[in-house]
C-alpha positions in Angstrom: 120.1 88.5 195.5 116.6 89.9 193.3 113.8 90.0 195.6 111.1 87.7 195.0 108.9 89.8 192.8 111.8 91.1 190.6 113.1 87.1 190.2 109.7 86.3 189.2 109.5 89.1 186.5 112.9 88.6 185.3 111.8 84.8 185.1 108.6 85.5 183.4 110.6 87.9 180.7 112.8 85.4 180.1 110.3 82.6 179.7 108.3 84.7 177.3 111.6 85.2 175.2 111.1 89.2 176.1 114.8 90.0 175.8 115.3 92.2 172.8 112.6 94.8 173.6 112.6 98.5 172.3 111.1 101.2 174.5 108.7 103.2 172.7 108.0 105.7 175.4 108.2 105.9 179.2 105.5 107.7 181.4 106.4 107.6 185.3 107.0 104.6 186.2 105.7 102.6 183.1 107.7 101.4 180.6 106.0 100.4 177.2 107.9 98.3 174.9 107.7 96.4 171.5 109.6 93.0 171.5 111.2 92.6 167.8 110.5 88.2 168.1 106.9 89.2 168.9 103.7 88.7 166.6 100.6 90.4 165.2 98.4 91.9 166.2 100.4 95.0 167.3 100.9 95.1 171.1 102.8 96.5 173.8 104.4 95.2 176.9 104.0 97.8 180.0 107.0 97.0 182.5 107.0 98.8 185.8 108.5 97.9 189.1 105.3 96.0 190.2 104.7 94.0 186.9 103.9 93.4 183.4 101.0 93.6 181.2 100.4 93.0 177.5 98.1 95.3 175.6 96.9 95.3 172.2 97.1 98.9 170.2 93.8 98.2 168.8 91.1 96.0 170.0 87.9 95.2 168.7 86.4 98.6 169.6 89.4 100.4 168.3 90.9 101.3 171.5 93.5 99.5 173.6 92.5 96.1 175.1 94.5 94.6 177.8 95.5 90.8 177.2 97.1 90.2 180.2 98.1 91.5 183.7 100.9 90.1 186.1 101.1 92.3 189.3 99.5 95.9 187.9 97.2 97.6 190.1 93.7 99.0 188.4 95.3 102.5 188.8 98.3 101.4 186.8 96.3 99.6 184.4 94.1 102.5 183.7 97.2 104.9 183.4 98.9 102.4 181.1 95.7 101.8 178.8 95.4 105.7 178.6 99.0 106.1 177.8 98.7 103.3 174.9 95.8 105.1 173.5 97.3 108.8 173.6 100.9 107.5 172.0 99.1 105.0 169.5 100.5 106.7 166.3 103.8 106.4 167.9 103.4 102.6 168.6 102.0 101.8 165.4 105.2 103.4 163.7 107.5 101.8 166.2 105.7 98.2 165.6 105.9 98.8 161.8 109.4 99.5 161.8 110.5 96.7 163.7 107.9 93.8 162.1 107.6 95.0 158.6 110.5 94.9 156.8 110.8 95.7 153.1 
């Protein structure tokens, strides 16, 4: 049987249809993913043992922006936002590869 937290996270990922993701990169315990059936604008889903977050790759300021968070601490969110900023080009390239079909 899954621990409650894991069961909730699994339920959330399935409820949102997040079952077909590509891991763009990992850093520490952060897994940064793009899902094939997702919608614009370009964004990633950050998955950790503690929770999930959705981050726009380029918010209105041109920097990554948090859309929602489920269970990540402020420290993990700061690390996730910095990682998305640092890997922006790779994320956007993967987003285009998955979503922009010729």
